C-alpha positions in Angstrom: 29.4 2.0 -20.3 26.3 0.1 -19.1 22.9 1.0 -19.7 21.2 3.0 -16.8 17.8 2.7 -17.8 17.9 -1.0 -16.9 15.7 -2.5 -14.2 17.3 -2.6 -10.4 16.6 -6.4 -10.7 18.9 -6.7 -13.8 21.9 -6.7 -11.0 23.5 -9.6 -10.2 22.7 -11.2 -6.8 26.3 -10.7 -5.4 25.6 -6.9 -6.1 22.5 -6.7 -4.6 24.2 -8.5 -1.6 26.6 -6.1 -1.5 24.8 -2.8 -1.8 22.7 -4.0 1.1 25.7 -4.3 3.2 26.7 -0.6 2.3 23.2 0.7 3.3 22.7 -1.6 6.1 25.7 -0.8 7.6 24.7 3.0 7.9 20.7 2.7 8.4 21.0 4.4 4.8 18.4 2.0 3.7 15.7 4.1 5.8 17.1 7.3 4.3 16.9 5.4 0.6 13.3 4.3 1.6 12.4 8.1 1.8 14.8 9.7 -0.6 12.7 7.3 -3.2 9.4 9.0 -2.7 9.8 11.7 -4.7 8.5 8.8 -7.5 4.9 8.1 -6.1 5.5 4.5 -7.9 8.7 3.7 -5.7 6.3 5.0 -2.3 6.6 2.4 0.2 3.5 1.9 2.5 4.0 1.7 6.2 3.8 -2.0 6.3 6.2 -2.7 4.0 8.8 -0.5 5.5 8.0 -2.6 8.9 8.6 -6.0 6.9 11.8 -4.6 5.9 13.0 -3.6 9.3 11.3 -7.2 10.4 14.6 -8.7 8.5 17.0 -7.9 11.2 15.3 -10.9 13.0 16.5 -13.1 10.9 20.5 -14.2 11.1 20.9 -13.8 7.1 17.7 -11.1 7.2 18.7 -8.0 5.1 16.0 -4.7 5.5 18.2 -3.3 2.5 18.2 -6.5 0.7 14.2 -6.2 1.0 14.0 -2.8 0.3 15.8 -3.2 -3.3 14.0 -6.2 -4.2 10.7 -4.0 -3.9 12.3 -1.6 -6.1 13.1 -3.8 -8.4 9.3 -5.1 -8.6 8.3 -1.7 -9.5 10.4 -1.8 -12.2 12.9 1.4 -10.3 16.0 2.2 -13.1 19.7 2.0 -12.0 19.9 5.9 -13.3 17.0 6.6 -10.4 18.7 4.7 -7.7 22.1 6.4 -8.7 20.3 9.5 -8.6 19.0 8.9 -4.9 22.5 7.5 -3.5 23.8 10.6 -4.5 21.3 12.6 -2.6 22.2 10.7 0.1 25.6 11.4 -0.3 26.6 7.8 0.5 29.6 7.9 -1.9 30.8 4.2 -0.9 27.5 3.3 -2.7 27.3 5.1 -5.8 31.2 4.4 -6.5 30.3 1.0 -6.0 27.2 1.0 -8.2 28.7 3.3 -10.9 31.3 0.1 -11.2 29.4 -2.1 -11.2 27.1 -0.9 -13.7 29.9 0.0 -16.2 31.4 -3.5 -15.8 28.1 -5.3 -16.1 27.2 -7.5 -19.2 23.4 -7.0 -20.5 22.0 -9.3 -23.3 20.7 -6.5 -26.0 19.6 -9.1 -28.6 18.2 -12.5 -27.3 18.3 -15.3 -29.7 14.5 -16.5 -30.8 13.1 -20.1 -31.6 12.8 -21.3 -34.9 11.3 -23.6 -37.4 12.8 -24.3 -40.3 12.8 -26.7 -43.3 15.8 -29.1 -43.4 18.5 -27.7 -45.9 17.7 -23.9 -45.6 19.6 -21.3 -43.3 19.2 -20.5 -40.1 20.7 -17.6 -37.7 20.8 -17.6 -34.3 21.6 -14.3 -32.8 23.0 -13.2 -29.5 24.6 -9.7 -28.9 25.3 -8.0 -25.6 26.9 -4.8 -23.8 29.4 -4.1 -21.6 33.1 -3.9 -21.4 35.6 -4.3 -24.8 36.6 -7.7 -25.3 33.0 -10.0 -24.6 33.5 -13.6 -26.0 30.6 -15.6 -26.9 30.1 -19.5 -26.6 27.2 -21.3 -28.0 25.9 -24.7 -26.6 23.3 -27.0 -28.1 22.0 -28.8 -25.1 25.1 -29.4 -22.5 27.6 -29.6 -25.3 29.2 -26.5 -26.8 29.8 -26.2 -30.4 33.4 -25.5 -31.6 34.6 -23.9 -34.4 32.8 -22.4 -37.2 30.2 -19.7 -36.2 30.4 -21.3 -32.4 32.2 -18.6 -30.8 30.6 -15.5 -32.4 27.2 -13.3 -32.1 25.9 -15.3 -34.5 25.6 -19.1 -35.1 24.9 -19.9 -38.3 23.5 -23.4 -39.2 23.3 -24.2 -43.1 22.3 -26.3 -44.6 20.2 -27.2 -41.7 20.1 -31.0 -41.2 18.3 -33.3 -38.6 21.6 -32.9 -36.2 20.9 -29.5 -35.7 17.6 -29.7 -34.0 17.4 -29.3 -30.5 17.8 -26.6 -27.8 20.1 -24.0 -28.0 21.7 -21.5 -25.5 24.2 -18.8 -25.3 27.3 -17.5 -23.0 28.8 -14.2 -22.9 31.9 -13.8 -20.9 34.2 -11.4 -19.9 37.0 -12.3 -17.1 35.2 -13.9 -14.5 31.8 -12.5 -15.2 29.7 -14.1 -17.2 25.7 -14.4 -18.5 23.5 -16.7 -20.0 21.1 -15.8 -22.8 17.8 -17.5 -22.9 17.0 -20.9 -24.3 15.9 -21.3 -27.7 14.8 -24.3 -30.0 15.6 -24.8 -33.7 12.9 -27.5 -35.2 12.5 -29.1 -38.5 9.6 -29.1 -40.4 8.7 -30.7 -43.6 6.4 -28.9 -45.6 5.0 -30.0 -48.8 6.2 -28.1 -52.0 9.3 -27.3 -50.6 12.5 -28.4 -51.1 16.4 -27.8 -49.7 17.4 -24.6 -50.3 14.3 -23.5 -51.5 13.1 -20.2 -49.6 10.1 -17.6 -49.8 10.3 -14.7 -52.6 8.8 -12.3 -49.9 11.6 -13.2 -47.3 15.0 -14.7 -48.7 16.7 -17.0 -47.1 13.7 -18.4 -44.8 11.0 -20.2 -45.1 8.9 -17.9 -43.1 9.0 -14.1 -42.3 6.8 -11.5 -40.8 7.3 -8.0 -40.7 5.2 -4.9 -39.1 4.6 -2.5 -42.2 2.8 0.0 -40.7 2.7 0.6 -36.7 -0.3 2.1 -34.1 0.3 5.5 -33.2 -0.4 7.3 -30.0 -3.2 9.4 -30.0 -5.6 11.7 -27.7 -9.7 11.0 -28.1 -12.1 13.1 -26.0 -14.8 10.7 -24.2 -18.1 9.3 -26.2 -15.6 9.5 -29.3 -14.0 6.2 -31.6 -10.6 4.8 -30.9 -9.4 3.7 -34.1 -5.9 1.9 -34.0 -4.4 -0.2 -36.8 -1.6 -2.5 -37.1 -0.5 -4.3 -40.6 2.2 -6.9 -41.2 3.6 -8.7 -44.1 4.3 -12.1 -43.4 4.4 -15.7 -45.2 2.5 -17.3 -43.8 -0.8 -14.8 -43.0 -0.3 -13.3 -40.3 -2.7 -13.1 -37.2 -3.5 -9.7 -34.4 -4.0 -10.2 -30.9 -4.1 -6.5 -29.2 -3.7 -6.2 -25.5 -4.6 -2.8 -23.4 -1.9 -2.3 -20.5 -0.8 -5.5 -21.2 -4.1 -7.7 -20.9 -5.0 -9.5 -23.7 -8.2 -8.1 -25.6 -10.2 -11.4 -26.4 -12.2 -9.4 -28.5 -9.9 -7.5 -30.6 -7.6 -10.3 -33.3 -8.1 -8.3 -36.3 -5.4 -5.8 -37.5 -8.0 -2.7 -36.8 -8.6 -2.1 -33.1 -11.8 0.0 -32.8 -13.7 1.0 -29.7 -17.0 3.2 -29.9 -17.9 5.5 -26.9 -15.0 5.3 -24.8 -14.7 6.5 -21.9 -11.7 7.1 -18.9 -11.5 3.0 -18.4 -9.7 2.9 -21.9 -6.8 5.1 -21.5 -3.6 3.6 -21.3 -0.7 1.3 -23.4 -1.6 -0.5 -26.5 0.4 -2.8 -28.4 -0.7 -5.9 -31.1 1.1 -8.9 -30.7 1.7 -10.4 -34.5 2.3 -14.2 -35.5 2.0 -17.0 -37.8 2.9 -20.5 -37.7 6.8 -20.2 -37.3 7.4 -16.3 -36.1 6.0 -13.9 -33.3 6.6 -9.8 -33.1 5.1 -7.1 -31.4 4.1 -4.1 -32.6 5.4 -0.7 -30.7 3.3 0.2 -27.6 1.4 3.6 -28.1 -0.4 5.5 -25.5 -4.1 6.6 -25.6 -5.1 9.0 -23.6 -8.7 10.2 -23.1 -9.7 13.7 -22.7 -12.8 15.7 -21.7 -16.0 14.7 -23.5 -16.7 16.3 -26.9 -20.1 17.5 -25.2 -18.1 19.1 -22.2 -15.1 20.6 -24.1 -17.8 22.7 -26.1 -19.1 26.4 -25.6 -22.0 27.2 -23.4 -24.3 28.9 -24.9 -26.8 31.2 -23.1 -30.3 31.8 -24.1 -32.4 34.3 -22.2 -35.7 34.5 -23.4 -35.6 35.2 -27.0 -32.2 37.4 -26.6 -29.3 36.4 -29.2 -26.9 33.9 -27.8 -23.4 34.8 -26.6 -20.9 31.9 -26.6 -18.9 31.8 -23.3 -15.1 30.1 -23.4 -15.2 26.3 -23.1 -14.7 24.9 -19.8 -11.2 23.6 -19.1 -10.5 20.0 -16.9 -9.8 21.5 -13.3 -7.0 19.5 -11.3 -8.3 19.5 -8.1 -6.6 18.9 -4.8 -7.1 18.4 -1.1 -5.7 20.8 1.6 -5.4 17.3 3.6 -6.7 13.8 3.9 -8.0 11.9 7.1 -9.8 8.8 7.8 -11.2 7.3 10.6 -11.6 3.5 10.3 -13.5 1.8 13.0 -13.9 -2.3 13.2 -16.1 -3.6 16.1 -15.6 -7.2 16.4 -16.5 -8.7 20.1 -19.9 -7.6 20.9 -20.9 -8.0 25.0 -24.4 -8.8 23.7 -24.0 -9.9 20.1 -22.7 -12.5 17.7 -18.9 -11.4 17.2 -17.5 -10.7 14.0 -14.0 -11.7 12.6 -13.6 -9.6 8.9 -13.4 -6.1 10.9 -9.8 -6.8 11.8 -8.7 -7.6 8.3 -10.8 -5.3 7.0 -9.5 -2.0 8.9 -5.8 -2.9 8.7 -5.9 -3.4 4.8 -7.8 -0.1 4.5 -5.3 1.4 6.7 -2.4 0.3 4.5 -4.0 1.3 1.7 -5.1 4.9 2.3 -1.7 5.5 4.0 -0.1 4.9 0.1 -2.6 7.5 -0.7 -1.5 10.0 1.5 -4.1 9.9 4.3 -3.7 10.6 8.2 -5.4 7.2 9.3 -7.1 6.4 12.8 -7.2 2.7 13.2 -9.5 1.7 15.9 -10.7 -1.8 16.9 -13.8 -2.3 19.1 -14.9 0.7 20.8 -17.9 1.4 23.3 -20.6 4.0 23.1 -18.2 6.8 24.7 -15.3 5.8 22.6 -17.0 5.7 19.3 -18.4 9.7 20.2 -15.0 10.9 21.3 -13.1 9.0 18.4 -15.3 10.9 15.7 -15.3 13.8 17.7 -11.2 14.0 17.6 -11.6 13.0 14.2 -13.7 16.2 13.6 -11.1 18.3 14.9 -8.7 17.1 12.2 -11.1 18.3 9.3 -10.8 21.8 8.2 -11.6 23.7 4.5 -10.7 21.4 2.1 -9.7 18.2 3.8 -11.1 15.0 2.6 -12.5 13.5 5.6 -13.2 9.6 5.3 -15.5 7.5 7.4 -14.9 3.6 7.6 -17.2 1.5 10.0 -17.2 -2.4 10.0 -19.6 -3.7 12.9 -23.1 -4.2 13.5 -25.5 -1.6 12.3 -29.1 -1.4 10.8 -31.0 1.6 9.3 -34.4 3.2 9.4 -36.2 5.6 8.0 -33.4 6.6 5.9 -30.6 7.2 8.7 -28.0 4.8 9.5 -26.8 3.5 12.8 -23.5 2.3 13.4 -23.6 -0.1 17.0 -20.9 0.1 19.5 -19.8 -3.0 21.2 -21.5 -2.5 24.6 -24.7 -2.0 22.8 -27.6 -3.7 24.8 -29.4 -6.7 23.4 -32.4 -4.8 22.3 -30.7 -1.2 21.2 -32.2 1.7 20.0 -30.7 4.9 18.5 -29.7 5.8 21.8 -27.3 3.7 22.3 -25.8 3.8 18.8 -24.5 6.5 16.8 -25.8 8.0 13.5 -24.0 8.6 10.4 -26.2 11.6 9.3 -25.5 13.4 12.5 -21.4 12.6 11.9 -22.1 14.0 7.8 -23.5 17.2 9.4 -21.2 18.1 11.9 -18.5 17.5 9.1 -20.1 19.3 6.9 -19.6 22.3 9.7 -15.8 21.8 8.6 -16.5 22.7 5.4 -14.5 19.8 4.1 -13.9 19.1 0.6 -14.9 15.6 0.3 -17.1 13.8 2.7 -17.1 9.9 2.3 -18.4 7.4 4.1 -18.0 3.8 3.5 -20.3 1.6 5.7 -19.4 -2.1 5.4 -22.7 -3.2 8.0 -25.9 -4.7 7.8 -28.8 -2.5 6.7 -31.9 -4.0 8.3 -34.5 -2.5 9.8 -34.4 -2.7 13.8 -38.0 -3.4 15.2 -36.9 -2.2 18.5 -36.4 1.2 17.6 -39.6 3.4 16.2 -37.7 6.7 16.9 -37.7 8.7 13.8 -34.5 10.7 14.3 -34.5 14.1 12.9 -30.6 15.0 12.1 -29.6 18.4 11.4 -30.5 20.0 8.2 -27.6 19.3 5.6 -25.9 21.8 3.3 -26.1 21.5 -0.6 -22.5 20.9 -1.0 -22.0 18.1 -3.9 -19.4 17.1 -2.0 -20.9 13.6 -0.4 -20.3 10.3 -1.1 -22.0 6.9 0.6 -20.5 3.9 -0.3 -23.0 1.0 1.7 -21.2 -2.7 1.5 -24.9 -3.9 0.8 -28.6 -2.4 0.1 -31.8 -1.1 2.2 -32.8 -3.9 4.0 -30.3 -6.3 3.4 -27.2 -7.9 5.4 -23.5 -7.9 4.5 -21.3 -10.8 4.7 -17.7 -12.0 5.3 -15.7 -15.0 4.5 -13.4 -17.2 6.4 -10.4 -18.1 5.5 -7.3 -19.6 7.2 -8.0 -18.0 10.5 -8.3 -14.6 9.0 -11.6 -13.0 7.7 -12.7 -10.5 5.3 -15.6 -8.7 4.4 -16.6 -9.2 1.2 -16.9 -5.6 0.1 -13.3 -4.9 1.5 -12.4 -8.2 -0.8 -13.2 -6.4 -3.9 -12.7 -2.2 -2.6 -8.9 -3.2 -2.2 -8.8 -4.1 -5.7 -9.5 -0.3 -7.0 -9.5 2.1 -4.1 -5.8 3.2 -5.1 -7.0 3.9 -8.5 -6.8 7.3 -10.0 -10.3 7.8 -10.9 -13.0 9.5 -9.5 -14.2 8.2 -6.5 -18.1 7.4 -7.7 -16.1 5.7 -10.8 -14.0 3.7 -8.8 -16.9 2.5 -6.2 -18.9 1.7 -9.6 -16.4 -0.8 -10.6 -16.5 -2.3 -7.2 -19.9 -2.8 -7.6 -19.8 -4.3 -11.2 -16.7 -6.3 -9.8 -19.3 -7.7 -7.0 -22.1 -8.3 -9.3 -20.1 -10.4 -11.1 -19.3 -12.8 -7.8 -21.7 -15.9 -8.1 -22.2 -16.3 -4.4 -22.9 -12.4 -3.7 -25.5 -12.6 -6.7 -28.7 -12.2 -5.1 -27.3 -11.8 -1.6 -24.9 -8.9 -1.2 -24.7 -5.8 -3.8 -22.8 -2.0 -3.3 -25.1 0.8 -3.3 -23.6 4.3 -4.2 -25.1 7.4 -3.0 -23.4 10.6 -3.9 -24.0 14.0 -5.1 -20.6 15.0 -6.4 -20.0 17.1 -8.9 -17.0 17.0 -9.2 -14.0 14.7 -10.4 -12.7 14.4 -7.4 -10.4 11.3 -6.4 -8.7 9.9 -3.0 -5.5 10.0 -5.4 -6.1 13.4 -5.5 -2.9 15.7 -4.6 -2.3 17.5 -1.2 -1.8 21.2 -1.6 -1.7 23.2 1.7 0.6 26.0 0.9 -2.7 28.5 1.4 -2.1 27.7 5.3 1.0 25.6 5.8 1.0 26.4 9.7 -2.7 25.0 10.1 -1.7 21.9 8.2 1.4 21.5 10.3 -0.9 21.9 13.5 -3.0 19.3 12.1 -0.2 16.8 11.5 1.2 17.7 15.2 -2.4 16.4 16.3 -2.7 13.2 14.7 0.9 12.5 15.4 0.1 12.5 18.8 -2.1 9.7 18.6 0.5 7.8 17.1 3.6 7.9 19.6 5.4 4.8 20.3 7.4 4.5 23.4 10.9 4.4 22.3 12.9 0.9 22.3 15.3 0.5 25.3 18.0 -1.8 26.6 17.9 -2.7 30.3 20.8 -4.1 32.6 19.9 -6.6 35.0 22.7 -7.4 37.9 23.4 -11.0 36.6 25.0 -9.4 33.5 22.0 -9.7 31.3 21.0 -7.2 28.5 17.5 -7.3 27.3 16.0 -5.2 24.6 12.2 -4.0 24.9 10.9 -2.9 21.9 7.2 -2.0 20.5 5.5 -1.9 17.6 2.0 -0.4 16.3 -0.9 -2.9 15.2 -3.4 -0.6 15.4 -3.9 2.6 16.5 -5.4 1.4 20.0 -3.5 -1.9 19.8 0.5 -2.3 20.6 2.6 -5.2 20.6 5.6 -5.6 23.5 8.8 -7.8 22.2 11.3 -8.6 25.1 14.7 -10.0 23.1 17.6 -11.3 25.0 20.9 -9.1 23.8 23.7 -10.5 26.0 24.2 -13.0 28.9 27.1 -13.9 30.8 28.4 -17.9 29.8 27.5 -18.9 33.2 23.4 -18.4 32.5 22.8 -21.2 30.5 19.3 -20.2 29.8 17.1 -17.0 30.3 13.9 -15.0 29.6 12.5 -12.0 29.9 8.5 -11.8 30.8 6.1 -9.1 31.1 3.6 -8.8 33.8 1.6 -6.8 36.6 -0.2 -4.6 33.7 -2.5 -2.3 34.4 -6.3 -3.6 35.2 -7.4 -1.0 32.2 -5.7 -2.9 29.6 -7.1 -5.9 27.8 -4.6 -8.7 27.8 -5.4 -12.2 27.0 -2.6 -13.6 29.7 -2.9 -17.1 28.1 -1.4 -15.2 24.6 1.1 -13.5 26.7 5.0 -13.7 26.3 4.7 -16.0 23.2 7.6 -16.9 21.0 5.7 -16.1 18.1 3.5 -13.3 16.8 0.8 -15.5 16.0 0.6 -17.3 18.7 0.5 -14.1 20.9 -2.6 -13.1 19.3 -1.6 -11.1 16.3 -2.9 -12.6 13.1 -1.8 -9.2 10.8 1.5 -8.8 11.4 3.1 -11.4 9.9 2.6 -14.7 7.5 5.2 -16.9 9.1 6.4 -17.8 12.6 8.8 -15.0 14.1 11.4 -15.0 15.3 14.5 -17.8 14.1 15.9 -19.8 16.8 19.0 -17.8 16.9 17.4 -14.6 18.3 14.7 -15.8 20.7 11.9 -13.0 21.6 8.6 -13.2 23.5 5.9 -11.3 22.3 2.6 -9.7 24.3 -0.4 -8.0 22.5 -2.0 -5.0 24.2 -5.6 -4.3 23.3 -7.9 -1.7 24.4 -5.2 0.9 24.8 -8.2 4.0 24.7 -9.4 2.8 27.9 -5.6 3.1 29.8 -6.4 6.2 32.2 -3.0 6.2 33.8 0.6 5.7 32.2 1.0 2.3 31.1 3.4 0.5 33.5 4.5 -3.3 34.0 7.0 -5.3 35.2 9.8 -7.3 32.9 10.6 -10.4 35.3 13.8 -12.2 34.3 14.1 -15.9 34.4 17.5 -17.4 34.0 19.8 -20.4 35.4 23.4 -20.9 36.1 24.7 -23.7 35.3 25.7 -25.1 38.4 22.0 -24.5 39.8 19.0 -26.1 39.2 16.4 -24.2 40.0 15.4 -20.9 38.1 16.4 -17.2 39.3 14.3 -14.1 39.1 15.1 -10.2 38.7 12.1 -7.9 38.2 12.6 -4.3 37.0 9.4 -1.9 36.6 8.9 -0.5 33.9 6.6 2.8 32.8 6.6 4.2 29.4 3.8 6.9 29.4 0.5 6.5 27.5 1.3 5.5 24.2 -0.9 5.7 20.7 -4.4 6.4 21.1 -4.6 6.4 24.9 -3.1 10.2 25.2 -6.4 11.7 23.9 -8.3 9.9 26.8 -11.2 8.1 24.7 -13.1 7.3 27.5 -13.5 10.3 28.9 -17.4 12.4 27.4 -16.7 15.6 25.3 -18.7 18.6 25.5 -21.1 19.4 23.1 -19.8 21.8 20.8 -21.9 24.2 18.0 -20.9 24.9 14.9 -20.6 28.8 15.9 -18.4 28.2 18.5 -16.2 25.3 17.0 -13.9 24.6 20.0 -10.9 23.8 17.5 -9.5 26.0 14.9 -6.4 25.8 12.7 -6.9 29.2 11.8 -7.4 30.4 15.4 -5.8 29.9 19.2 -7.8 27.0 20.4 -5.9 24.3 19.8 -4.8 22.6 23.4 -8.2 23.4 24.3 -10.3 21.6 21.4 -9.0 18.4 22.5 -6.9 16.2 24.9 -4.0 17.7 23.9 -3.3 19.8 27.0 -3.3 16.8 28.9 -1.5 14.6 25.9 1.4 17.0 25.6 1.9 18.5 29.4 4.6 16.7 30.3 6.3 17.3 27.1 6.2 20.5 26.9 8.8 22.9 28.7 7.5 24.1 32.3 7.1 27.9 31.2 4.6 26.5 28.9 3.0 23.8 30.7 2.0 26.3 33.0 0.0 28.3 30.9 -1.8 25.7 29.2 -5.3 27.3 29.9 -4.0 30.4 28.0 -5.1 30.0 24.2 -2.4 32.7 23.4 0.3 31.3 25.5 -0.3 27.9 23.8 -1.1 28.7 20.2 2.3 30.7 19.8 4.3 27.5 21.3 2.7 25.5 18.7 2.5 28.0 15.4 6.3 28.0 16.3 6.2 24.2 15.8 4.1 24.0 13.3 6.7 26.7 10.9 9.8 24.8 12.0 7.9 21.5 11.1 7.2 22.7 7.6 10.2 24.0 6.9 11.8 20.9 8.0 9.7 19.0 5.7 6.1 18.1 4.3 3.7 16.3 6.2 3.8 13.1 4.4 7.4 12.4 5.5 6.1 11.7 8.8 4.4 8.6 6.9 7.8 7.0 7.5 8.0 4.2 10.1 10.0 3.8 13.1 11.7 0.3 13.5 10.5 -1.1 16.9 13.4 -3.5 16.4 16.7 -0.8 16.3 17.3 0.2 20.0 18.2 4.0 18.6 14.4 4.9 17.9 14.4 8.5 19.2 11.6 9.5 21.7 8.9 11.9 20.1 9.9 15.5 20.2 7.2 18.5 19.9 9.5 20.2 18.0 10.5 17.5 15.6 7.6 15.3 14.7 9.0 11.7 14.6 8.2 9.0 11.9 5.3 6.9 13.0 5.1 3.2 13.7 2.8 0.6 11.7 1.1 -2.2 12.0 4.1 -5.0 11.0 2.3 -6.5 9.2 1.9 -9.2 5.9 2.8 -6.6 3.1 0.4 -5.5 0.8 1.8 -7.0 -2.0 1.7 -10.4 -0.2 -1.8 -9.7 0.8 -2.9 -9.0 -2.3 -1.6 -12.2 -3.7 -3.9 -14.0 -1.2 -7.3 -14.9 -2.5 -10.4 -14.9 -0.2 -12.4 -17.4 -2.4 -16.1 -17.3 -1.6 -16.2 -21.3 -2.2 -17.4 -22.6 1.0 -21.2 -21.7 2.5 -20.4 -22.8 5.5 -17.6 -19.8 5.8 -20.5 -17.4 4.9 -21.3 -15.1 7.8 -23.8 -12.3 8.0 -23.0 -9.2 10.3 
């Protein structure tokens, strides 16, 4: 029987390819990606799923093979993969995987390199598991060792002679299947005082030895206490020690005892010890260290009331906090009309979007908003907040701070702007508190210098004492924030460090403190930019807290629908032209207000020697760079985030057009698909045109260009526990065309509209959790369904460079010419 605890990565390439073919042929890879979500560490982000789907554009690409590779990188076991395939009821894949693992050969004991004196006895051991009848072949270099123990699991070299010195490898065979061990080296040493046949009295039969006689033990300690671990080995020559924490060496701990005074949560995790001497190396057991609440906080509370006897109270226990939902609004302003353009907000918003989605945040990501659009976006963001919801606002762009108030500058702010032309962050916080949120987070990646044109001291409304506010400023008061350019992309310094920490399961203030420490260790930022943290958070709340909404599932489902409406893509479609050419028209979202449209030739008659489908005649409301429309690669179309290399392959030619500023779209999006083709018997191109209307995609349905009515806290226009869902925002217009006739006729009736949505919410809650809406549409597939109010469809995401690859790309602060202030 095979070992089902092994990683998916231990399967042979042929087995992985065959398994991927089964999943690709039934579109099962997308279902597998959904099923593995039951284990959070195997959950794929939106960009990772889209990266998998884009594999179809390559002649040899496989979405399923890409997904299996990601599962292997995260150490997904074969047992869990089999469990998921059974849940999918994919019998063919279950049978194939079972047969493959059962017959799989696995090396359980690898040979080890050895150094020994001439004349001693050396044994190289290789053992494998698999079906009965395994055979072994030992090789020294390219030469097979015949006779003796050359065909046994243990290769004995005795007495050791110079001819035995060299590199060895073992091949394990079963029929046509085989596997090779690691290469090892046998080296002969000549030590003084030793003679052939002599051995250590401590370790008979060898000139050296190593044995751990005392293993470290797992333990739980309180914050502030001392952690003590011990590992002791008997060795000849004497052993040396190296302790590791979470697989990373601890340079200061190289003795048999590990002692850490005043531990914090930073010290929790796995510990092990590497023990070695001149000839051997061995590892201790890996132990788990858990850091509990501090001894002080665990102590009983004692009240003393003016001389009366003290009465002990029960000890406080650590509380598990949760959010009723998590919502984030990310705004990046780059292309200012009257101020210096910025480069970093696009990459910063994109990367933070992908990270927050991994933490189950509903994210709205918007680029280049004017004053009205920023006000409307904040209003719509507030409508998604409710009691217990975690709300996060991130802004990257120009900004300033006067008299303790921070101001975000829209792209249409005049040259000498004042608070009248900007958005006050403290006003937004006041409105968030009216929603009784569980956590209010502001991450402001902007300058905080004084604005000499603005002498008005703004007086925001009084703030409540809620002890749940966190401000993370990218820089200090009266200082600037910087961005660094690299290979056409830019990252703000704040995000460059934040993205390394934001997914840590720590109290958010602890996480931001570590970001500040990381920034402080960077030479180029020292003295120029330092993160400032302001917080009154009294509870251990973290961005990683789970979502628990059982108290009001209908409200949660309604909130999910409201967020979903701003992220609906047009469905992919095939267009048939009179000449016999079939064109695929597909859509992908880069941000909530930026969409990519691509055209691809699916079929053409033999007599048509060349053809291309180009897009033209767009609405004047949209921001389109005509010079970059209908490009053969996404990079040429102006999207630096979707992929790293050019797409598509020459065998699958496509044209890409990038639509920006969808929030300014006042009517349904309509354009013309112009087919240019040439017959083999003709010298000139022929054109055919078809007009396409795709409704109002993504955030355009919310009509952010329209003013919002002022709202008071006592009469909030959107209450998830009342009946004002459609009256609160642009939902009446957004959902109008999709509602049944009986419903659209009563948009103005709160009772009628809420009955429709409450029923929808119940059905949505029954069908699955709100997180299910985070799965992505595949813009490349033609069967992507249209949005249906009764069953919210998976959302499209930015088809970007996968986070695992983005994280590996270091933005080094090496060139001061690339160092720009906002």
